DOSE-489505 format. One line per field, with one value per residue (C-alpha): residue number from 1; chain; x, y, z. Coordinates in Angstrom, 2 decimals, padded with zeros to 5 digits. Example, Ala and Ser with C-alpha at 12.3 -4.5 7.8 and 13.67 -1.06 7.14 Angstrom:
2
i <- c(1  2)
ch <- c(A  A)
u <- c(012.30  013.67)
v <- c(-004.50  -001.06)
w <- c(007.80  007.14)
***
This chain:
718
i <- c(1  2  3  4  5  6  7  8  9  10  11  12  13  14  15  16  17  18  19  20  21  22  23  24  25  26  27  28  29  30  31  32  33  34  35  36  37  38  39  40  41  42  43  44  45  46  47  48  49  50  51  52  53  54  55  56  57  58  59  60  61  62  63  64  65  66  67  68  69  70  71  72  73  74  75  76  77  78  79  80  81  82  83  84  85  86  87  88  89  90  91  92  93  94  95  96  97  98  99  100  101  102  103  104  105  106  107  108  109  110  111  112  113  114  115  116  117  118  119  120  121  122  123  124  125  126  127  128  129  130  131  132  133  134  135  136  137  138  139  140  141  142  143  144  145  146  147  148  149  150  151  152  153  154  155  156  157  158  159  160  161  162  163  164  165  166  167  168  169  170  171  172  173  174  175  176  177  178  179  180  181  182  183  184  185  186  187  188  189  190  191  192  193  194  195  196  197  198  199  200  201  202  203  204  205  206  207  208  209  210  211  212  213  214  215  216  217  218  219  220  221  222  223  224  225  226  227  228  229  230  231  232  233  234  235  236  237  238  239  240  241  242  243  244  245  246  247  248  249  250  251  252  253  254  255  256  257  258  259  260  261  262  263  264  265  266  267  268  269  270  271  272  273  274  275  276  277  278  279  280  281  282  283  284  285  286  287  288  289  290  291  292  293  294  295  296  297  298  299  300  301  302  303  304  305  306  307  308  309  310  311  312  313  314  315  316  317  318  319  320  321  322  323  324  325  326  327  328  329  330  331  332  333  334  335  336  337  338  339  340  341  342  343  344  345  346  347  348  349  350  351  352  353  354  355  356  357  358  359  360  361  362  363  364  365  366  367  368  369  370  371  372  373  374  375  376  377  378  379  380  381  382  383  384  385  386  387  388  389  390  391  392  393  394  395  396  397  398  399  400  401  402  403  404  405  406  407  408  409  410  411  412  413  414  415  416  417  418  419  420  421  422  423  424  425  426  427  428  429  430  431  432  433  434  435  436  437  438  439  440  441  442  443  444  445  446  447  448  449  450  451  452  453  454  455  456  457  458  459  460  461  462  463  464  465  466  467  468  469  470  471  472  473  474  475  476  477  478  479  480  481  482  483  484  485  486  487  488  489  490  491  492  493  494  495  496  497  498  499  500  501  502  503  504  505  506  507  508  509  510  511  512  513  514  515  516  517  518  519  520  521  522  523  524  525  526  527  528  529  530  531  532  533  534  535  536  537  538  539  540  541  542  543  544  545  546  547  548  549  550  551  552  553  554  555  556  557  558  559  560  561  562  563  564  565  566  567  568  569  570  571  572  573  574  575  576  577  578  579  580  581  582  583  584  585  586  587  588  589  590  591  592  593  594  595  596  597  598  599  600  601  602  603  604  605  606  607  608  609  610  611  612  613  614  615  616  617  618  619  620  621  622  623  624  625  626  627  628  629  630  631  632  633  634  635  636  637  638  639  640  641  642  643  644  645  646  647  648  649  650  651  652  653  654  655  656  657  658  659  660  661  662  663  664  665  666  667  668  669  670  671  672  673  674  675  676  677  678  679  680  681  682  683  684  685  686  687  688  689  690  691  692  693  694  695  696  697  698  699  700  701  702  703  704  705  706  707  708  709  710  711  712  713  714  715  716  717  718)
ch <- c(A  A  A  A  A  A  A  A  A  A  A  A  A  A  A  A  A  A  A  A  A  A  A  A  A  A  A  A  A  A  A  A  A  A  A  A  A  A  A  A  A  A  A  A  A  A  A  A  A  A  A  A  A  A  A  A  A  A  A  A  A  A  A  A  A  A  A  A  A  A  A  A  A  A  A  A  A  A  A  A  A  A  A  A  A  A  A  A  A  A  A  A  A  A  A  A  A  A  A  A  A  A  A  A  A  A  A  A  A  A  A  A  A  A  A  A  A  A  A  A  A  A  A  A  A  A  A  A  A  A  A  A  A  A  A  A  A  A  A  A  A  A  A  A  A  A  A  A  A  A  A  A  A  A  A  A  A  A  A  A  A  A  A  A  A  A  A  A  A  A  A  A  A  A  A  A  A  A  A  A  A  A  A  A  A  A  A  A  A  A  A  A  A  A  A  A  A  A  A  A  A  A  A  A  A  A  A  A  A  A  A  A  A  A  A  A  A  A  A  A  A  A  A  A  A  A  A  A  A  A  A  A  A  A  A  A  A  A  A  A  A  A  A  A  A  A  A  A  A  A  A  A  A  A  A  A  A  A  A  A  A  A  A  A  A  A  A  A  A  A  A  A  A  A  A  A  A  A  A  A  A  A  A  A  A  A  A  A  A  A  A  A  A  A  A  A  A  A  A  A  A  A  A  A  A  A  A  A  A  A  A  A  A  A  A  A  A  A  A  A  A  A  A  A  A  A  A  A  A  A  A  A  A  A  A  A  A  A  A  A  A  A  A  A  A  A  A  A  A  A  A  A  A  A  A  A  A  A  A  A  A  A  A  A  A  A  A  A  A  A  A  A  A  A  A  A  A  A  A  A  A  A  A  A  A  A  A  A  A  A  A  A  A  A  A  A  A  A  A  A  A  A  A  A  A  A  A  A  A  A  A  A  A  A  A  A  A  A  A  A  A  A  A  A  A  A  A  A  A  A  A  A  A  A  A  A  A  A  A  A  A  A  A  A  A  A  A  A  A  A  A  A  A  A  A  A  A  A  A  A  A  A  A  A  A  A  A  A  A  A  A  A  A  A  A  A  A  A  A  A  A  A  A  A  A  A  A  A  A  A  A  A  A  A  A  A  A  A  A  A  A  A  A  A  A  A  A  A  A  A  A  A  A  A  A  A  A  A  A  A  A  A  A  A  A  A  A  A  A  A  A  A  A  A  A  A  A  A  A  A  A  A  A  A  A  A  A  A  A  A  A  A  A  A  A  A  A  A  A  A  A  A  A  A  A  A  A  A  A  A  A  A  A  A  A  A  A  A  A  A  A  A  A  A  A  A  A  A  A  A  A  A  A  A  A  A  A  A  A  A  A  A  A  A  A  A  A  A  A  A  A  A  A  A  A  A  A  A  A  A  A  A  A  A  A  A  A  A  A  A  A  A  A  A  A  A  A  A  A  A  A  A  A  A  A  A  A  A  A  A  A  A  A  A  A  A  A  A  A  A  A  A  A  A  A  A  A  A  A  A  A  A  A  A  A  A  A  A  A  A  A  A  A  A  A  A  A  A  A  A  A  A  A  A  A  A  A  A  A  A  A  A  A  A  A  A  A  A  A  A  A  A  A  A  A  A  A  A)
u <- c(014.78  013.28  015.32  014.27  011.56  008.16  006.04  002.30  000.41  -003.08  -004.11  -007.84  -009.02  -012.33  -012.63  -010.47  -008.33  -004.74  -002.69  001.10  003.83  007.37  010.44  012.91  016.66  018.01  017.28  016.58  013.02  011.49  007.83  006.90  003.13  000.39  -003.35  -006.13  -009.89  -012.53  -015.41  -018.74  -020.65  -020.11  -018.18  -015.69  -016.39  -013.87  -011.19  -013.40  -014.88  -018.67  -019.40  -016.99  -018.43  -018.10  -014.50  -013.61  -014.93  -012.56  -009.64  -010.38  -010.44  -007.04  -005.58  -006.82  -005.42  -002.05  -001.78  -002.02  001.33  003.06  001.75  -000.15  -000.51  -001.29  -000.19  -000.64  000.36  -002.32  -002.69  -005.20  -006.36  -004.80  -008.20  -009.28  -006.50  -007.37  -004.72  -005.11  -002.94  -003.12  -001.15  -000.76  000.48  001.59  002.62  006.18  006.87  008.43  008.55  011.69  013.41  011.67  012.85  012.43  009.53  007.75  008.00  006.73  003.73  003.05  003.35  001.00  -001.51  -001.45  -001.98  -005.01  -006.45  -005.97  -007.60  -010.63  -010.82  -010.78  -013.53  -015.64  -015.21  -016.17  -019.25  -017.60  -018.15  -015.29  -011.79  -010.73  -012.36  -009.21  -005.69  -002.87  -000.54  002.09  002.71  005.37  006.31  005.90  007.47  008.19  007.65  008.61  006.72  005.76  009.38  010.19  012.76  014.78  014.20  012.38  014.69  016.09  014.36  012.74  010.05  006.30  004.40  005.79  003.89  004.18  002.44  002.05  000.51  -000.93  -002.41  -005.28  -006.92  -010.46  -010.31  -013.26  -011.09  -008.56  -011.18  -013.02  -009.75  -009.01  -012.55  -012.32  -008.91  -010.14  -013.06  -010.49  -008.42  -005.62  -003.75  -002.67  001.11  001.65  -000.27  000.93  -000.74  -001.22  000.48  003.33  003.66  004.03  006.30  008.58  009.40  009.48  010.72  013.35  014.07  017.10  014.77  012.13  013.93  012.53  009.02  007.41  003.75  002.85  -000.62  -002.13  -004.96  -007.22  -010.64  -012.84  -010.47  -007.08  -004.84  -002.18  000.87  003.35  006.99  009.19  011.95  012.72  009.21  005.70  003.97  000.41  -002.08  -005.20  -007.85  -010.18  -013.28  -012.53  -010.18  -009.75  -013.39  -014.40  -012.30  -013.37  -017.03  -016.39  -014.85  -017.68  -020.32  -018.57  -017.95  -020.78  -018.34  -018.92  -017.14  -014.39  -013.70  -013.57  -011.06  -008.90  -009.10  -007.95  -004.87  -003.99  -004.30  -001.67  000.97  -000.53  -001.41  -004.25  -006.41  -009.42  -012.56  -015.85  -018.98  -022.04  -023.67  -020.77  -019.25  -015.48  -013.89  -010.31  -009.79  -006.76  -005.36  -005.72  -009.42  -010.21  -008.42  -010.38  -013.68  -013.06  -011.30  -013.97  -013.57  -009.76  -009.88  -012.15  -009.81  -006.62  -008.18  -009.36  -005.92  -004.03  -006.31  -005.76  -002.00  -001.87  -004.10  -001.87  001.34  000.54  -000.74  002.58  003.43  005.76  009.05  007.75  004.73  004.80  001.72  000.96  -002.13  -004.18  -005.79  -002.40  -002.40  -005.17  -004.18  -002.82  -003.31  000.42  000.45  -002.66  -001.35  001.99  000.19  -002.10  000.80  003.05  005.62  007.73  006.23  009.26  008.48  005.25  005.86  004.08  006.06  005.47  006.48  009.66  010.81  011.24  014.92  016.19  012.91  012.81  009.84  008.91  006.91  008.91  005.66  004.76  005.56  002.32  001.82  -001.20  001.14  003.29  001.03  000.67  004.46  004.96  002.60  004.64  008.01  007.01  005.16  008.29  010.55  008.35  005.32  002.43  001.45  -001.10  -000.11  -002.19  -001.01  -002.75  -003.13  -004.37  -005.53  -007.63  -006.58  -005.63  -005.20  -002.67  -001.87  001.91  003.48  007.08  008.13  005.41  006.06  004.45  003.06  001.31  -000.36  -001.65  -003.11  -004.88  -006.19  -008.10  -006.39  -006.10  -002.37  -002.89  -004.75  -002.08  000.00  -000.95  -002.80  -000.91  -001.54  -004.34  -003.08  -003.25  -004.61  -003.59  -003.61  -000.29  -000.56  -003.79  -002.42  -003.74  -000.98  -001.39  000.96  000.78  000.83  003.63  003.78  001.94  004.09  004.29  002.53  004.14  004.23  005.39  005.89  005.55  006.26  009.31  009.47  009.45  009.19  006.82  009.39  010.26  009.30  006.58  006.13  003.08  001.36  003.13  001.19  001.33  000.15  -000.42  -000.85  -001.78  000.89  000.40  -001.31  000.71  000.17  -000.35  002.98  004.11  005.36  006.43  005.60  009.29  009.54  007.06  009.05  011.66  014.38  015.16  014.59  015.98  018.11  020.09  019.93  021.06  018.57  020.02  022.89  020.82  020.93  017.68  016.87  013.88  012.16  008.96  005.75  003.74  000.00  -001.91  -005.67  -005.33  -002.98  000.72  002.73  006.30  007.81  008.24  004.47  003.22  000.84  -002.69  -005.17  -007.14  -004.75  -004.75  -001.20  -000.13  003.50  004.06  007.48  009.20  010.53  010.72  012.23  008.72  007.63  010.80  010.04  006.42  007.51  009.98  007.27  009.55  006.57  008.35  010.88  008.10  006.48  009.70  009.60  006.12  006.01  006.01  002.44  000.60  -002.67  -002.21  -005.36  -007.41  -005.47  -003.28  000.28  003.25  006.80  009.24  012.34  011.12  010.57  012.89  015.84  016.50  019.92  020.75  024.41  025.18  023.14  019.78  016.90  013.14  010.67  009.52  013.07  014.20  016.91  019.37  021.09  023.69  022.30  022.88  019.80  019.85  016.73  017.25  014.47  012.60  013.41  010.78  010.92  010.48  007.98  010.83  012.00  008.44  007.88  011.09  010.09  006.62  008.14  006.03  007.42  007.23  008.83  009.96  013.25  014.49  018.03  018.23  020.41  019.07  021.02  024.16  023.49  022.49  019.24  017.21  013.51  011.26  007.58  005.72  003.84  002.52  001.21  001.30  -001.27  -002.11  -005.38  -005.71  -002.24  000.26  003.49  006.93  009.57  011.44  008.38  008.33  005.68  005.02  003.52  -000.23  -000.71  -003.17  -001.61  -003.27  -001.18  -002.51  -000.72  -000.86  -000.57  002.69  002.02  005.64  007.60  006.78  008.84  006.76  007.81  011.27  010.12  009.52  013.26  014.90  014.93  014.18  016.05  013.95  015.73  015.41  013.89  010.66  009.48  011.22  009.75  011.31  011.67  011.70  014.31  014.64  017.89  018.15  014.68  011.71  009.41  006.33  005.41  003.64  006.42  007.39  010.95  013.12  016.16  019.27  017.44  019.20  016.67  016.98  015.02  016.14  015.01  014.44  015.63  012.98  013.47  014.57)
v <- c(056.42  057.58  055.12  052.10  049.66  050.39  047.36  047.89  044.98  044.36  041.87  041.36  039.77  038.78  041.90  044.44  045.24  046.27  048.19  048.38  050.08  048.73  050.12  047.42  047.76  044.31  042.25  045.26  046.48  049.63  049.96  053.46  053.29  051.05  051.67  049.40  049.85  047.49  046.10  047.75  044.62  040.85  041.04  038.19  034.63  031.84  033.63  034.21  037.51  037.25  040.90  042.10  045.64  046.15  044.89  046.93  050.05  049.59  048.81  051.99  053.97  052.63  053.21  056.82  057.72  056.13  057.81  061.17  060.40  058.12  059.03  056.85  053.17  050.90  047.41  045.56  042.24  040.26  036.92  034.14  033.20  030.10  028.91  028.67  026.17  022.50  019.91  016.30  013.19  010.63  007.78  006.14  002.62  000.94  -002.61  -002.65  -006.39  -007.26  -003.63  -001.64  000.07  003.23  006.62  010.11  010.73  007.56  008.74  012.22  010.61  008.69  011.84  013.83  010.96  010.98  014.77  014.33  011.78  014.28  016.95  014.74  013.95  017.66  018.34  015.50  016.59  020.14  019.27  020.09  017.73  019.11  018.89  021.66  024.17  023.84  025.01  022.79  025.32  022.77  019.19  017.29  013.62  011.92  008.61  006.18  002.47  -000.62  -003.77  -001.99  -001.16  002.56  003.70  006.88  006.85  004.65  005.44  002.22  000.12  -003.20  -005.08  -005.73  -002.70  000.86  003.43  007.14  009.03  012.80  015.68  018.38  021.79  023.26  026.65  027.17  029.18  031.28  032.69  034.02  035.22  037.22  038.84  039.92  041.29  043.41  044.80  045.71  047.63  049.68  050.22  048.02  045.31  042.21  042.34  039.13  036.67  034.67  032.58  033.99  031.12  031.15  034.91  034.60  031.57  033.15  036.08  034.21  030.73  030.92  027.76  026.96  026.55  024.45  021.22  021.76  020.63  023.99  025.09  028.65  029.78  032.99  033.80  036.35  037.58  034.79  031.96  030.58  029.52  026.88  025.84  023.08  022.90  019.79  018.19  021.43  022.22  023.23  019.87  020.90  023.75  023.90  026.19  026.20  028.44  029.91  032.81  036.07  037.17  034.18  035.58  039.16  038.10  036.19  039.32  041.44  039.12  038.76  042.46  044.11  045.79  047.14  044.86  047.42  048.09  044.33  043.97  046.75  045.21  041.87  043.47  045.38  042.26  040.53  042.98  044.30  042.52  045.02  047.34  049.65  049.08  051.00  048.94  049.94  051.37  053.79  052.05  051.86  048.72  047.67  044.03  041.79  039.60  036.54  037.16  037.72  034.52  032.60  034.05  033.41  030.07  028.01  030.22  030.05  026.27  026.01  028.11  026.40  022.95  023.63  024.93  022.06  019.39  020.76  020.99  017.34  016.28  018.02  016.78  013.05  013.18  014.39  017.66  019.93  021.13  024.70  026.91  030.50  032.67  035.67  037.73  039.98  037.04  035.77  038.48  036.66  036.38  032.97  031.43  030.69  028.78  026.74  025.72  024.71  022.68  020.89  020.03  018.96  021.58  023.82  027.32  028.82  026.67  028.62  032.30  035.33  036.77  040.39  042.29  043.31  039.67  039.97  040.24  043.31  045.20  048.80  051.08  054.64  054.51  052.78  051.93  049.43  045.96  043.97  040.36  041.44  043.11  040.04  038.79  042.17  042.63  039.03  039.48  042.38  040.71  037.15  038.30  040.12  037.15  034.31  035.80  033.65  034.73  033.87  032.45  031.35  028.21  026.32  022.55  020.83  024.29  024.88  027.96  027.06  029.76  028.73  029.88  029.68  029.33  028.71  027.78  026.43  023.04  020.97  018.71  021.65  022.50  018.95  019.02  022.30  021.11  018.24  015.61  012.39  011.79  008.13  007.67  009.29  006.14  003.63  000.57  -002.73  -005.01  -007.55  -010.65  -014.12  -016.86  -020.38  -023.82  -025.65  -029.21  -028.29  -025.17  -021.72  -019.34  -015.62  -014.06  -010.28  -007.89  -005.40  -002.32  000.82  003.80  007.09  010.20  012.41  016.01  018.93  022.57  024.92  021.96  020.64  017.51  018.18  016.45  016.80  018.70  021.18  024.79  026.59  030.29  032.47  031.94  028.74  025.97  022.35  019.35  016.07  012.83  009.72  007.02  004.14  001.07  -002.10  -005.03  -008.74  -010.43  -012.86  -016.07  -019.41  -022.62  -023.34  -020.12  -021.57  -024.78  -025.11  -026.45  -028.22  -031.89  -033.41  -036.53  -039.09  -042.78  -046.13  -049.01  -052.40  -050.67  -048.16  -044.39  -042.52  -038.84  -038.22  -035.09  -034.15  -034.39  -031.16  -030.98  -027.72  -027.98  -031.74  -031.55  -032.38  -029.18  -027.92  -026.08  -023.09  -022.58  -019.12  -019.19  -017.83  -016.76  -019.68  -022.32  -025.63  -026.95  -030.36  -031.40  -035.14  -035.63  -038.97  -039.99  -043.80  -046.44  -047.73  -044.24  -044.05  -047.33  -046.27  -042.92  -044.64  -047.16  -050.08  -052.23  -055.53  -054.76  -053.77  -057.08  -058.88  -057.13  -058.33  -061.03  -064.66  -065.77  -068.98  -070.57  -073.80  -075.77  -072.64  -070.51  -067.54  -068.16  -065.75  -067.13  -064.14  -066.24  -066.74  -062.92  -060.62  -058.88  -055.09  -053.55  -049.83  -049.06  -052.71  -052.90  -054.65  -052.19  -052.04  -050.41  -047.94  -046.73  -043.34  -042.76  -039.99  -038.54  -040.90  -043.98  -047.43  -049.63  -053.36  -055.54  -059.31  -061.36  -063.69  -067.42  -070.01  -072.85  -076.61  -078.80  -080.14  -076.62  -075.58  -078.65  -077.90  -074.23  -075.26  -077.99  -080.60  -084.17  -085.44  -088.91  -091.09  -093.07  -096.20  -097.60  -101.45  -104.37  -107.12  -110.25  -108.40  -105.33  -101.89  -100.44  -097.29  -097.69  -094.61  -094.07  -090.97  -089.10  -086.10  -085.51  -082.16  -081.70  -078.81  -078.80  -082.50  -083.42  -084.93  -082.93  -084.39  -083.09  -081.36  -079.57  -075.69  -073.87  -070.31  -067.34  -067.21  -070.89  -073.03  -076.10  -078.93  -080.77  -084.07  -085.29  -089.08  -090.59  -092.44  -096.05  -097.27  -099.76  -103.52  -106.40  -106.57  -102.94  -104.36  -106.12  -102.81  -102.14  -105.61  -108.24  -111.72  -114.53  -117.63  -121.02  -123.24  -125.86  -124.17  -127.06  -125.83  -123.09  -119.85  -118.22  -114.46  -113.52  -110.26  -109.99  -113.77  -114.44  -115.67  -112.89  -112.46  -110.06  -107.79  -107.77  -104.08  -103.22  -100.46  -098.51  -100.73  -104.06  -106.99  -108.64  -111.74  -114.47  -118.07  -120.65  -124.21  -127.17  -129.76  -133.34  -136.00)
w <- c(005.08  001.78  -000.30  001.69  000.60  002.11  003.05  003.54  005.16  006.50  009.20  008.65  011.88  013.46  015.65  013.82  010.82  011.55  009.01  009.34  007.36  007.69  005.98  004.98  004.57  003.66  006.80  009.01  009.50  011.00  011.98  010.91  011.43  012.85  012.73  014.05  013.41  014.83  012.81  013.52  012.46  012.08  008.80  009.49  010.58  011.05  009.04  006.01  004.85  005.02  004.18  001.52  001.48  005.26  005.31  002.22  003.96  006.94  004.60  002.68  005.93  007.05  003.57  003.47  006.91  006.20  002.80  004.58  006.26  003.79  000.36  -002.13  -001.31  -004.26  -003.19  000.05  001.59  003.36  005.11  004.94  008.42  009.89  011.10  007.44  006.73  006.54  007.40  006.34  006.43  003.64  002.17  -001.21  -001.91  -005.11  -005.94  -007.27  -007.38  -010.72  -011.85  -012.69  -009.76  -008.58  -009.81  -008.39  -010.79  -009.63  -006.02  -006.92  -008.61  -005.39  -003.27  -005.51  -005.59  -001.76  -001.75  -004.01  -001.61  001.22  -000.95  -001.52  002.21  003.08  000.55  001.92  005.55  004.71  002.63  -000.66  -003.53  -005.59  -004.19  -006.61  -004.23  -002.11  -002.80  -001.62  000.02  000.95  001.99  003.87  003.59  006.96  005.98  003.20  003.81  001.82  002.79  006.06  006.93  007.16  004.59  004.19  000.43  -002.09  -005.01  -006.56  -003.90  -004.75  -002.87  -003.00  -001.64  -001.61  000.45  001.15  003.96  003.75  005.64  003.40  004.10  002.08  001.87  000.55  -002.65  -001.49  001.34  -001.15  -003.63  -000.94  000.17  -003.39  -003.81  -000.62  -001.65  -005.13  -003.61  -001.69  -004.87  -003.60  -005.47  -003.57  -003.76  -001.82  000.25  003.21  005.87  009.36  011.21  008.69  009.15  012.92  012.71  010.13  012.38  015.71  014.76  012.00  009.95  012.10  015.11  013.35  014.04  017.55  018.39  019.22  019.25  018.30  019.46  018.07  020.50  018.91  019.87  018.54  017.65  018.60  015.70  016.32  014.29  015.18  014.05  014.10  012.04  010.22  008.98  009.97  010.43  011.30  011.65  013.76  015.25  018.25  018.31  021.75  022.47  024.38  024.15  026.33  029.18  028.59  028.75  031.99  033.60  032.25  033.72  037.08  037.70  035.68  033.32  029.85  027.34  026.39  030.12  030.79  027.93  029.38  032.87  031.44  029.90  033.10  035.27  033.18  034.47  037.73  040.94  041.73  039.57  040.01  037.93  037.52  036.88  034.85  038.00  038.54  041.58  041.67  043.12  043.70  042.68  042.95  040.21  042.45  043.09  039.41  038.39  041.00  039.77  036.06  036.57  034.69  031.59  031.86  032.19  029.15  026.99  028.16  027.81  024.22  023.20  024.84  023.40  019.90  020.43  021.52  018.64  016.10  017.76  017.76  021.37  022.74  024.45  022.46  023.87  024.23  023.53  022.23  022.75  020.51  019.75  021.99  023.80  024.93  027.62  029.50  033.20  034.34  030.88  030.57  033.84  033.02  029.58  031.12  033.76  031.30  028.97  031.88  030.90  033.16  033.38  031.62  028.56  027.87  027.04  025.58  022.68  021.66  018.56  020.38  020.16  016.39  015.48  013.58  014.10  015.38  016.13  015.46  018.71  021.51  023.31  020.62  021.93  022.43  021.25  019.23  016.72  015.96  013.17  011.35  011.42  010.36  007.39  006.06  006.62  005.61  002.51  001.43  002.07  000.80  -000.93  -002.04  -005.54  -008.15  -011.48  -014.43  -016.20  -019.00  -018.54  -021.71  -022.88  -019.74  -017.70  -014.11  -011.47  -008.87  -005.37  -004.96  -001.52  -002.59  -006.11  -008.36  -009.96  -012.70  -009.98  -008.31  -011.62  -012.05  -008.54  -009.22  -012.59  -011.03  -013.14  -011.18  -010.87  -010.03  -013.34  -015.51  -015.53  -018.21  -016.98  -016.85  -019.81  -019.49  -017.75  -019.23  -017.00  -017.93  -016.38  -016.12  -014.87  -013.07  -011.38  -012.26  -013.35  -013.99  -016.53  -015.89  -018.79  -019.33  -017.12  -018.15  -019.08  -017.19  -018.53  -021.14  -019.87  -022.01  -021.01  -023.96  -026.22  -024.35  -022.22  -018.47  -015.10  -012.17  -010.10  -012.84  -012.13  -014.05  -014.77  -015.25  -018.60  -019.53  -021.23  -020.11  -022.05  -020.23  -022.18  -020.24  -020.33  -022.72  -021.34  -021.09  -023.42  -022.92  -022.37  -025.10  -023.49  -024.94  -023.11  -022.54  -020.50  -018.01  -017.49  -014.79  -017.09  -020.36  -019.50  -022.72  -022.08  -024.07  -023.07  -024.50  -024.58  -025.50  -027.28  -029.28  -028.54  -027.99  -027.20  -024.98  -023.62  -021.77  -023.73  -023.87  -024.56  -025.05  -024.97  -025.51  -028.52  -028.55  -029.12  -029.23  -026.24  -028.60  -028.87  -027.77  -024.84  -025.25  -022.59  -021.05  -022.45  -020.59  -020.69  -019.49  -019.30  -019.08  -017.55  -018.28  -014.89  -014.88  -017.16  -017.92  -019.04  -021.14  -022.94  -023.47  -024.88  -027.23  -028.18  -027.32  -026.54  -027.26  -024.50  -022.13  -022.92  -021.99  -018.62  -017.88  -015.18  -016.47  -015.97  -016.84  -015.77  -013.81  -013.16  -014.01  -011.51  -012.58  -011.47  -011.64  -011.57  -011.24  -011.99  -015.56  -016.10  -018.10  -016.39  -016.35  -015.76  -015.43  -015.82  -015.06  -011.86  -011.44  -011.71  -012.09  -014.44  -011.77  -011.14  -012.49  -015.09  -015.89  -018.90  -020.50  -018.71  -020.28  -020.00  -020.84  -020.96  -021.14  -022.71  -020.40  -020.83  -021.89  -019.36  -020.05  -018.27  -016.17  -015.18  -014.46  -012.27  -010.40  -009.77  -008.70  -006.51  -008.25  -007.74  -011.31  -010.77  -007.89  -008.34  -006.59  -007.00  -006.67  -007.78  -010.07  -010.70  -009.70  -011.86  -010.52  -011.81  -011.14  -011.16  -011.84  -011.33  -012.70  -009.99  -012.01  -015.49  -017.37  -020.12  -022.45  -024.28  -023.46  -024.76  -022.37  -022.20  -022.03  -019.66  -022.51  -023.90  -023.63  -021.63  -023.00  -021.05  -020.66  -021.65  -019.74  -018.09  -016.21  -013.62  -012.36  -009.25  -008.64  -005.18  -004.52  -003.46  -003.39  -005.53  -005.84  -007.12  -010.26  -011.16  -011.89  -015.05  -016.84  -016.72  -017.28  -019.96  -018.56  -020.30  -019.84  -019.81  -022.80  -020.70  -019.82  -017.74  -014.63  -012.39  -011.00  -007.65  -006.78  -004.21  -002.29  -000.40  -000.62  000.72  -001.18  -002.45  -004.62  -007.42  -004.89  -002.37  -001.63  -002.46  -001.03  -001.91  -002.33  -002.27  -004.02  -006.33  -008.39  -010.23  -009.78  -012.33  -011.14  -013.25  -014.10  -012.71  -015.19)
***
């Protein structure tokens, strides 16, 4: 197998460092050597190297021993511990009302802005002021929403509020830097870097299986690392600070065993019902698996409970479909059953997976098959398939060192540079606030432009790939400007109309005032303008606007003052017709209407008396000496400024009239003489006699309608 690729990998764990050499032939792998050396002091803590020199010494020892069999080793693949990963959810919203439809670049900007929020949250939770201390090693979009409705895509969507929710994973830069330092001390170059959970998942859960909701738990000595797959991707990582050592210590305390012997007893009990142990006093005892589990049950419950709680927390408080256990601590007796019980899963849905479960993997030593070797093998294989590499890219002339999980994009570089993606877009133009007919209106400025990004002088997009050494230049998008708007753009419609008034055509439109001055609808609006639009709705407003005051005057009610009292007589007012039909001043009008206003008549005293129901004269028809007569008697007197008015005199509006009403006392015989000529006889010596209906009467005799009156002259005696 000399022509096959040789993969050298190191799994730097809390208790030990494991070196592995795998020979690769396409997709077939052969484990040719494995060597594990435990730390002699506390050099690792929570997945981070705390003593670079101590770790480098063990790495050097493994490298030297393996070189004796396999020749010089210059490059090595390593993994960053899963427990060092930080997972954070975040969201980013943007108002899109009135903006152009969203493009792919707009959505990428939203996603990266959400990632930066998650990055800041991780830094804050972990007492770091600068979010740049964390690498984003990947993110997944959980959902897009538009106005709180979940959408499959936001491209070309329109609404009010667009929102993206993501889950992002971060790795402290110090973890990577300390790994590189330890390797350099051992004269090794980091060929590729992967993440421990990714390493195990890649060899045990291929992409085709990741649509299933599965939890992978790597139970080591001091910590248990957890990764969750669902919907085709790894959705979350987590860690609990309890693992196999908790159980080993419980066995050691219960049976007075040295720690290494307690560790060996734990492994044997996983496959044997009964084993023999020797305590520190030299006594040998045969113990059963059942008894041991009963004795260490509190420690088992604590470990299982911590793992299950973290799984549920990472999996939205739901049990996954299955759980895979790897790592040396997975061999803890009864742990499978307790995890299955706590997650309400069938026992066959929780399984320990050893290195022999990796497809297309063979072994130089057939005895190699433990779950503790899954991660070392996965590091070598996963690093070869999807290595995480360093690249240096220049953003606005500043060198940025990036940690690449898959392919590195422009967006990744912006995240690493610390530039705030949400601030790269130009600000909207300053809004204008005006008052229109008493209502406040905000006229937003134009939209800010997106950033201009160039790669080695050429325009590029956020999802474009970037190579080592390339130079990026990012120019903030231009800010928007104040929108230029004419007053007519704020009005609902053009309200110009043509009407005919008494046969003459007029054109009329709304009157517009800006800051108290009459203006044209074409005037440009300025900030803080107070605009008033006077809409001509009624015929009265039309006449006022056309300054036809004489016609308005004709439409005023006929009013005079009678005996010092204001009196309105509607029948003597002007008449208004709209399209031939009676109308009123407060009625509306439309385009092309024909409006006629008739002048109000000026009544006579007689007409006024009739309208006011004033009895001006009393009449009495009678017969005198065979002739019919009509007697009249005036009952009322109209005067103006002391002058008596005749019945035919005109009475104009607003004049002051006095009406004196006389009491009616009836007609008397003597009233007749005002209407007849009396022919006296030539012989004046005779007397006369007044007759009413043939009977003798006097001058003061009352007369009635139809009476027959006469005067009879007596002849003097001779």
